[in-house]
C-alpha positions in Angstrom: 113.5 -90.7 -80.9 116.7 -89.2 -81.5 118.1 -86.9 -84.3 120.4 -88.6 -86.4 123.8 -87.1 -87.8 122.3 -87.3 -91.3 119.2 -85.4 -90.1 121.4 -82.6 -88.4 123.2 -82.4 -91.8 120.0 -82.1 -93.9 118.7 -79.3 -91.6 122.0 -77.6 -91.7 122.1 -77.8 -95.7 118.4 -76.2 -95.8 119.4 -73.7 -93.3 122.2 -72.8 -95.6 120.0 -72.9 -98.9 117.5 -70.8 -97.2 120.2 -68.1 -96.3 121.8 -68.1 -99.5 118.3 -67.6 -101.2 118.1 -64.5 -98.8 121.5 -63.3 -100.0 120.6 -63.6 -103.7 117.3 -61.6 -103.2 118.9 -58.7 -101.3 121.6 -58.4 -104.2 118.9 -58.7 -107.0 116.8 -55.9 -104.9 120.0 -53.7 -104.8 120.8 -54.2 -108.2 117.4 -53.3 -109.1 117.3 -50.3 -107.2 120.9 -49.2 -109.0 119.6 -50.0 -112.3 116.4 -47.8 -111.8 118.4 -44.9 -110.4 120.9 -45.2 -113.5 117.8 -45.3 -115.9 116.5 -41.9 -113.9 119.8 -40.3 -114.6 119.9 -41.2 -118.4 116.4 -40.1 -118.8 117.2 -36.6 -116.9 120.3 -36.2 -119.2 118.6 -36.9 -122.2 115.6 -34.6 -121.4 118.2 -31.9 -120.5 119.9 -32.2 -123.9 116.6 -32.1 -125.5 115.9 -29.0 -124.1 119.2 -27.6 -125.0 119.1 -28.5 -128.7 115.5 -27.1 -128.8 116.7 -23.6 -127.3 119.8 -23.7 -130.0 117.6 -24.5 -132.9 114.9 -22.0 -132.1 117.9 -19.4 -131.5 120.2 -20.2 -134.7 118.0 -22.1 -137.0 120.1 -21.5 -140.0 123.1 -22.7 -138.3 121.5 -25.9 -137.2 120.3 -26.6 -140.6 124.0 -25.7 -141.7 125.5 -27.9 -139.1 123.0 -30.7 -140.0 124.1 -30.7 -143.8 127.8 -30.7 -142.9 127.3 -33.7 -140.7 125.4 -35.5 -143.4 128.1 -34.8 -146.0 130.7 -36.0 -144.0 128.9 -39.1 -142.6 127.9 -39.6 -146.5 131.6 -39.3 -147.4 132.7 -42.0 -144.7 130.1 -44.4 -146.1 131.2 -44.2 -149.5 134.8 -45.4 -148.8 
């Protein structure tokens, strides 16, 4: 029993599909790892900002309240227009 040209082409297509699937899986894994690293970096930055804000609020509570009131006033004036 000999292998026909059609069978050879079918085997080549199956091999190419397997190779393509492996490439897609690799790309998805890489993207997932990069996304996880970016999420970790964003969480670290948010935590750092939170710590800084807590420290500033503790050191200057009246200035913090004044700043919040001022920002609220400016935002309110902007939305009114």
